[in-house]
N, CA, C and O atoms as a printed pandas DataFrame, in Angstrom:
     atom_number atom_name residue_name chain_id  residue_number  x_coord  y_coord  z_coord
0              1         N          MET        A               1    0.687   -1.067    0.166
1              2        CA          MET        A               1   -0.054    0.095   -0.053
2              3         C          MET        A               1    0.856    1.294   -0.060
3              4         O          MET        A               1    0.577    2.261   -0.768
4              5         N          ILE        A               2    1.989    1.273    0.736
5              6        CA          ILE        A               2    2.831    2.364    0.771
6              7         C          ILE        A               2    3.746    2.470   -0.613
7              8         O          ILE        A               2    4.268    3.493   -1.056
8              9         N          ALA        A               3    3.791    1.279   -1.110
9             10        CA          ALA        A               3    4.574    1.644   -2.471
10            11         C          ALA        A               3    3.607    2.156   -3.563
11            12         O          ALA        A               3    4.022    2.765   -4.549
12            13         N          LEU        A               4    2.233    1.871   -3.337
13            14        CA          LEU        A               4    1.347    2.341   -4.311
14            15         C          LEU        A               4    1.299    3.968   -4.092
15            16         O          LEU        A               4    1.139    4.727   -5.049
16            17         N          LEU        A               5    1.445    4.410   -2.806
17            18        CA          LEU        A               5    1.407    6.016   -2.594
18            19         C          LEU        A               5    2.698    6.403   -3.336
19            20         O          LEU        A               5    2.586    7.337   -4.132
20            21         N          GLY        A               6    3.917    5.823   -3.197
21            22        CA          GLY        A               6    4.899    6.320   -3.799
22            23         C          GLY        A               6    4.838    6.348   -5.457
23            24         O          GLY        A               6    5.468    7.198   -6.087
24            25         N          THR        A               7    4.102    5.440   -6.043
25            26        CA          THR        A               7    4.218    5.335   -7.289
26            27         C          THR        A               7    3.200    6.496   -7.847
27            28         O          THR        A               7    3.334    7.006   -8.960
28            29         N          LEU        A               8    2.059    6.878   -6.822
29            30        CA          LEU        A               8    1.256    7.908   -7.111
30            31         C          LEU        A               8    1.931    9.131   -7.166
31            32         O          LEU        A               8    1.683    9.969   -8.032
32            33         N          MET        A               9    2.797    9.286   -6.263
33            34        CA          MET        A               9    3.378   10.710   -6.106
34            35         C          MET        A               9    4.300   10.850   -7.221
35            36         O          MET        A               9    4.302   11.877   -7.900
36            37         N          ILE        A              10    5.327    9.570   -7.520
37            38        CA          ILE        A              10    6.130    9.677   -8.783
38            39         C          ILE        A              10    5.314   10.101  -10.053
39            40         O          ILE        A              10    5.845   10.910  -10.813
40            41         N          ALA        A              11    4.186    9.665  -10.315
41            42        CA          ALA        A              11    3.374   10.241  -11.498
42            43         C          ALA        A              11    3.092   11.337  -11.365
43            44         O          ALA        A              11    3.500   12.140  -12.204
44            45         N          ALA        A              12    2.340   11.756  -10.331
45            46        CA          ALA        A              12    2.045   13.387  -10.123
46            47         C          ALA        A              12    3.112   14.334  -10.153
47            48         O          ALA        A              12    2.891   15.468  -10.576
48            49         N          GLY        A              13    4.297   13.983   -9.734
49            50        CA          GLY        A              13    5.573   14.532  -10.088
50            51         C          GLY        A              13    5.868   14.850  -11.256
51            52         O          GLY        A              13    6.181   16.011  -11.518
52            53         N          ALA        A              14    5.829   13.870  -12.206
53            54        CA          ALA        A              14    6.385   13.504  -13.456
54            55         C          ALA        A              14    5.264   14.239  -14.602
55            56         O          ALA        A              14    5.549   14.789  -15.666
56            57         N          ILE        A              15    3.895   14.035  -13.970
57            58        CA          ILE        A              15    3.011   14.729  -15.137
58            59         C          ILE        A              15    3.003   16.231  -14.884
59            60         O          ILE        A              15    2.680   17.047  -15.747
60            61         N          TRP        A              16    3.348   16.517  -13.753
61            62        CA          TRP        A              16    3.729   18.009  -13.178
62            63         C          TRP        A              16    4.637   18.934  -13.947
63            64         O          TRP        A              16    4.456   20.067  -14.393
64            65         N          ILE        A              17    5.775   18.027  -13.972
65            66        CA          ILE        A              17    6.913   18.489  -14.648
66            67         C          ILE        A              17    6.617   18.529  -16.146
67            68         O          ILE        A              17    6.875   19.528  -16.816
68            69         N          GLY        A              18    6.109   17.501  -16.622
69            70        CA          GLY        A              18    5.734   17.474  -17.780
70            71         C          GLY        A              18    4.808   18.666  -18.396
71            72         O          GLY        A              18    5.051   19.079  -19.530
72            73         N          VAL        A              19    3.913   19.123  -17.746
73            74        CA          VAL        A              19    2.991   20.253  -17.758
74            75         C          VAL        A              19    4.006   21.636  -17.827
75            76         O          VAL        A              19    3.884   22.585  -18.602
76            77         N          ILE        A              20    4.770   21.492  -17.048
77            78        CA          ILE        A              20    5.778   22.823  -16.901
78            79         C          ILE        A              20    6.460   22.873  -18.299
79            80         O          ILE        A              20    6.406   23.853  -19.042
80            81         N          ALA        A              21    7.085   21.749  -18.567
81            82        CA          ALA        A              21    7.999   21.829  -19.859
82            83         C          ALA        A              21    6.948   22.217  -20.982
83            84         O          ALA        A              21    7.320   23.145  -21.700
84            85         N          ILE        A              22    5.774   21.708  -21.248
85            86        CA          ILE        A              22    4.927   22.218  -22.320
86            87         C          ILE        A              22    4.621   23.395  -22.256
87            88         O          ILE        A              22    4.349   23.909  -23.341
88            89         N          GLN        A              23    4.548   24.157  -21.192
89            90        CA          GLN        A              23    4.185   25.505  -21.109
90            91         C          GLN        A              23    5.483   26.361  -21.397
91            92         O          GLN        A              23    5.429   27.563  -21.657
92            93         N          ASN        A              24    6.540   25.704  -21.333
93            94        CA          ASN        A              24    7.568   26.487  -21.740
94            95         C          ASN        A              24    8.036   26.165  -23.047
95            96         O          ASN        A              24    9.220   26.364  -23.318
96            97         N          ASP        A              25    7.137   25.624  -24.011
97            98        CA          ASP        A              25    7.224   25.543  -25.436
98            99         C          ASP        A              25    8.579   24.279  -25.591
99           100         O          ASP        A              25    9.465   24.282  -26.446
100          101         N          GLU        A              26    8.405   23.421  -24.646
101          102        CA          GLU        A              26    9.433   22.424  -24.997
102          103         C          GLU        A              26    8.599   20.869  -24.653
103          104         O          GLU        A              26    8.610   20.128  -23.669
104          105         N          VAL        A              27    7.855   20.811  -26.072
105          106        CA          VAL        A              27    7.058   19.893  -26.070
106          107         C          VAL        A              27    7.504   18.340  -25.833
107          108         O          VAL        A              27    6.927   17.463  -25.190
108          109         N          ILE        A              28    8.807   18.294  -26.617
109          110        CA          ILE        A              28    9.624   17.195  -26.557
110          111         C          ILE        A              28    9.972   16.637  -24.948
111          112         O          ILE        A              28    9.789   15.505  -24.500
112          113         N          TRP        A              29   10.433   17.626  -24.382
113          114        CA          TRP        A              29   10.761   17.290  -22.870
114          115         C          TRP        A              29    9.419   17.032  -22.141
115          116         O          TRP        A              29    9.416   16.246  -21.193
116          117         N          GLY        A              30    8.421   17.574  -22.480
117          118        CA          GLY        A              30    7.265   17.658  -21.671
118          119         C          GLY        A              30    6.421   16.038  -21.881
119          120         O          GLY        A              30    5.899   15.496  -20.907
120          121         N          VAL        A              31    6.393   15.460  -23.144
121          122        CA          VAL        A              31    6.228   14.362  -23.377
122          123         C          VAL        A              31    7.314   13.071  -22.629
123          124         O          VAL        A              31    7.049   12.084  -21.941
124          125         N          ALA        A              32    8.308   13.510  -23.027
125          126        CA          ALA        A              32    9.620   12.487  -22.580
126          127         C          ALA        A              32    9.552   12.469  -20.791
127          128         O          ALA        A              32    9.961   11.543  -20.089
128          129         N          SER        A              33    9.004   13.588  -20.366
129          130        CA          SER        A              33    8.857   13.539  -18.861
130          131         C          SER        A              33    7.730   12.947  -18.145
131          132         O          SER        A              33    7.769   12.635  -16.954
132          133         N          ILE        A              34    6.499   12.775  -19.090
133          134        CA          ILE        A              34    5.453   12.036  -18.744
134          135         C          ILE        A              34    5.768   10.595  -18.959
135          136         O          ILE        A              34    5.550    9.723  -18.118
136          137         N          VAL        A              35    6.266   10.408  -20.069
137          138        CA          VAL        A              35    6.539    8.847  -20.099
138          139         C          VAL        A              35    7.827    8.271  -19.479
139          140         O          VAL        A              35    7.759    7.090  -19.138
140          141         N          CYS        A              36    9.129    8.998  -19.255
141          142        CA          CYS        A              36   10.084    8.634  -18.910
142          143         C          CYS        A              36   10.309    9.336  -17.548
143          144         O          CYS        A              36   10.399   10.562  -17.477
144          145         N          GLY        A              37   10.401    8.473  -16.405
145          146        CA          GLY        A              37   11.082    9.047  -15.198
146          147         C          GLY        A              37   12.181    9.912  -15.010
147          148         O          GLY        A              37   12.294   10.904  -14.290
148          149         N          ILE        A              38   13.056    9.306  -15.865
149          150        CA          ILE        A              38   14.538    9.853  -15.599
150          151         C          ILE        A              38   14.414   11.316  -16.467
151          152         O          ILE        A              38   14.996   12.294  -15.998
152          153         N          ALA        A              39   13.735   11.438  -17.598
153          154        CA          ALA        A              39   13.635   12.681  -18.386
154          155         C          ALA        A              39   13.033   13.617  -17.445
155          156         O          ALA        A              39   13.436   14.774  -17.555
156          157         N          ALA        A              40   12.095   13.368  -16.478
157          158        CA          ALA        A              40   11.385   14.140  -15.519
158          159         C          ALA        A              40   12.419   14.957  -14.616
159          160         O          ALA        A              40   12.413   16.159  -14.352
160          161         N          ILE        A              41   13.253   14.019  -14.243
161          162        CA          ILE        A              41   14.456   14.386  -13.301
162          163         C          ILE        A              41   15.281   15.290  -13.911
163          164         O          ILE        A              41   15.484   16.368  -13.352
164          165         N          ILE        A              42   15.892   14.986  -15.171
165          166        CA          ILE        A              42   16.729   15.698  -15.664
166          167         C          ILE        A              42   16.129   16.934  -16.181
167          168         O          ILE        A              42   16.845   17.924  -16.334
168          169         N          TYR        A              43   14.793   16.966  -16.481
169          170        CA          TYR        A              43   14.275   18.442  -16.901
170          171         C          TYR        A              43   14.114   19.362  -15.432
171          172         O          TYR        A              43   14.288   20.578  -15.365
172          173         N          GLY        A              44   13.743   18.475  -14.302
173          174        CA          GLY        A              44   13.528   19.280  -13.276
174          175         C          GLY        A              44   14.654   19.521  -12.622
175          176         O          GLY        A              44   14.516   20.333  -11.706
176          177         N          VAL        A              45   15.997   18.989  -12.813
177          178        CA          VAL        A              45   17.284   19.538  -12.330
178          179         C          VAL        A              45   17.580   20.963  -13.054
179          180         O          VAL        A              45   17.886   22.035  -12.533
180          181         N          GLN        A              46   17.391   20.632  -14.414
181          182        CA          GLN        A              46   17.851   21.850  -15.421
182          183         C          GLN        A              46   17.262   22.976  -15.296
183          184         O          GLN        A              46   17.814   23.998  -15.703
184          185         N          ASN        A              47   15.949   23.005  -14.670
185          186        CA          ASN        A              47   14.809   23.862  -14.584
186          187         C          ASN        A              47   14.356   24.025  -13.152
187          188         O          ASN        A              47   13.145   24.020  -12.933
188          189         N          PHE        A              48   15.174   24.162  -12.199
189          190        CA          PHE        A              48   15.133   23.918  -10.956
190          191         C          PHE        A              48   14.316   24.995  -10.226
191          192         O          PHE        A              48   13.597   24.692   -9.274
192          193         N          GLU        A              49   14.425   26.196  -10.658
193          194        CA          GLU        A              49   13.663   27.184  -10.261
194          195         C          GLU        A              49   12.337   27.069  -10.454
195          196         O          GLU        A              49   11.635   27.460   -9.522
196          197         N          GLN        A              50   11.707   26.562  -11.580
197          198        CA          GLN        A              50   10.378   26.436  -12.041
198          199         C          GLN        A              50    9.715   25.183  -11.376
199          200         O          GLN        A              50    8.524   25.155  -11.067
200          201         N          SER        A              51   10.571   24.169  -11.185
201          202        CA          SER        A              51   10.062   22.712  -10.898
202          203         C          SER        A              51   10.447   22.332   -9.619
203          204         O          SER        A              51   10.378   21.132   -9.351
204          205         N          LYS        A              52   10.907   23.246   -8.629
205          206        CA          LYS        A              52   11.404   22.420   -7.367
206          207         C          LYS        A              52   10.250   21.783   -6.371
207          208         O          LYS        A              52   10.480   20.915   -5.529
208          209         N          ILE        A              53    8.983   22.375   -6.631
209          210        CA          ILE        A              53    8.158   21.556   -5.654
210          211         C          ILE        A              53    7.717   20.103   -6.523
211          212         O          ILE        A              53    7.533   19.067   -5.885
212          213         N          PRO        A              54    7.602   20.127   -7.688
213          214        CA          PRO        A              54    7.108   18.629   -8.447
214          215         C          PRO        A              54    8.310   17.921   -8.441
215          216         O          PRO        A              54    8.129   16.703   -8.446
216          217         N          LEU        A              55    9.740   18.356   -8.428
217          218        CA          LEU        A              55   10.718   17.414   -8.423
218          219         C          LEU        A              55   10.848   17.127   -7.047
219          220         O          LEU        A              55   11.203   15.965   -6.847
220          221         N          SER        A              56   10.700   17.716   -6.176
221          222        CA          SER        A              56   10.734   17.234   -4.536
222          223         C          SER        A              56    9.761   16.134   -4.713
223          224         O          SER        A              56   10.124   14.985   -4.462
224          225         N          LEU        A              57    8.388   16.411   -5.179
225          226        CA          LEU        A              57    7.342   15.409   -4.992
226          227         C          LEU        A              57    7.973   14.137   -5.559
227          228         O          LEU        A              57    8.018   13.127   -4.857
228          229         N          LEU        A              58    8.434   14.146   -6.730
229          230        CA          LEU        A              58    9.133   13.217   -7.532
230          231         C          LEU        A              58   10.222   12.184   -6.825
231          232         O          LEU        A              58   10.306   10.961   -6.937
232          233         N          ILE        A              59   10.826   12.882   -6.249
233          234        CA          ILE        A              59   12.135   12.235   -5.568
234          235         C          ILE        A              59   11.537   11.651   -4.420
235          236         O          ILE        A              59   11.678   10.434   -4.304
236          237         N          LEU        A              60   10.879   12.281   -3.516
237          238        CA          LEU        A              60   10.268   11.875   -2.270
238          239         C          LEU        A              60    9.421   10.712   -2.607
239          240         O          LEU        A              60    9.439    9.771   -1.814
240          241         N          GLY        A              61    8.677   10.634   -3.671
241          242        CA          GLY        A              61    7.855    9.394   -4.255
242          243         C          GLY        A              61    8.812    8.269   -4.116
243          244         O          GLY        A              61    8.651    7.364   -3.297
244          245         N          ILE        A              62    9.904    8.357   -5.010
245          246        CA          ILE        A              62   10.847    7.387   -5.155
246          247         C          ILE        A              62   11.108    6.692   -3.793
247          248         O          ILE        A              62   10.967    5.487   -3.582
248          249         N          GLY        A              63   11.522    7.664   -2.867
249          250        CA          GLY        A              63   11.804    6.976   -1.482
250          251         C          GLY        A              63   10.939    6.390   -0.880
251          252         O          GLY        A              63   11.274    5.454   -0.153
252          253         N          VAL        A              64    9.550    6.765   -0.999
253          254        CA          VAL        A              64    8.371    6.317   -0.319
254          255         C          VAL        A              64    7.972    4.717   -1.065
255          256         O          VAL        A              64    7.437    3.754   -0.517
256          257         N          GLU        A              65    8.393    4.839   -2.326
257          258        CA          GLU        A              65    8.316    3.829   -3.141
258          259         C          GLU        A              65    9.216    2.649   -2.635
259          260         O          GLU        A              65    8.790    1.551   -2.278
260          261         N          ILE        A              66   10.415    3.012   -2.656
261          262        CA          ILE        A              66   11.392    2.025   -2.269
262          263         C          ILE        A              66   11.085    1.455   -0.918
263          264         O          ILE        A              66   11.098    0.234   -0.764
264          265         N          ALA        A              67   10.784    2.343    0.161
265          266        CA          ALA        A              67   10.724    2.096    1.566
266          267         C          ALA        A              67    9.279    1.059    1.487
267          268         O          ALA        A              67    9.181    0.077    2.222
268          269         N          GLY        A              68    8.369    1.383    0.643
269          270        CA          GLY        A              68    7.114    0.410    0.649
270          271         C          GLY        A              68    7.421   -1.102    0.221
271          272         O          GLY        A              68    6.920   -2.160    0.601
272          273         N          ARG        A              69    8.424   -0.818   -0.706
273          274        CA          ARG        A              69    8.609   -2.318   -1.252
274          275         C          ARG        A              69    9.703   -3.215   -0.485
275          276         O          ARG        A              69    9.837   -4.430   -0.637
276          277         N          LEU        A              70   10.532   -2.314    0.447
277          278        CA          LEU        A              70   11.478   -2.941    1.417
278          279         C          LEU        A              70   10.872   -3.548    2.512
279          280         O          LEU        A              70   11.335   -4.526    3.099
280          281         N          MET        A              71    9.476   -2.767    2.885
281          282        CA          MET        A              71    8.854   -3.354    3.910
282          283         C          MET        A              71    7.863   -4.304    3.714
283          284         O          MET        A              71    7.374   -4.875    4.688
284          285         N          ASN        A              72    7.416   -4.605    2.316
285          286        CA          ASN        A              72    6.799   -5.827    1.949
286          287         C          ASN        A              72    7.608   -6.770    1.772
287          288         O          ASN        A              72    7.208   -7.909    2.013
288          289         N          LEU        A              73    8.741   -6.597    1.382
289          290        CA          LEU        A              73    9.952   -7.761    1.284
290          291         C          LEU        A              73   10.312   -8.061    2.526
291          292         O          LEU        A              73   10.610   -9.247    2.663
292          293         N          VAL        A              74   10.388   -7.423    3.451
293          294        CA          VAL        A              74   10.666   -7.814    5.193
294          295         C          VAL        A              74    9.591   -8.529    5.740
295          296         O          VAL        A              74    9.806   -9.582    6.340
296          297         N          THR        A              75    8.304   -8.020    5.584
297          298        CA          THR        A              75    7.376   -8.671    6.179
298          299         C          THR        A              75    6.726   -9.953    5.346
299          300         O          THR        A              75    5.753  -10.472    5.894
300          301         N          ARG        A              76    7.086  -10.426    4.291
301          302        CA          ARG        A              76    6.906  -11.419    3.453
302          303         C          ARG        A              76    7.626  -12.702    4.145
303          304         O          ARG        A              76    7.056  -13.788    4.257
304          305         N          TYR        A              77    8.804  -12.472    4.547
305          306        CA          TYR        A              77    9.548  -13.430    5.313
306          307         C          TYR        A              77    9.502  -13.664    6.569
307          308         O          TYR        A              77   10.220  -14.533    7.062
């Protein structure tokens, strides 16, 4: 369940960064950010001033998803 929350956070951050990229007339980066998570991170770092909140959401979501998956792994055994 926690991993699902992390996945939703990652998706929200990536879509948000994609929307920012499209608003800045960088359609290729926008589509790439929505489709590929690493592109969202790269674009977010390059344009940190505009995308610090969605980038933080994306990175926090990665941490939450990893923690959730580790908790599932530990409780399974």
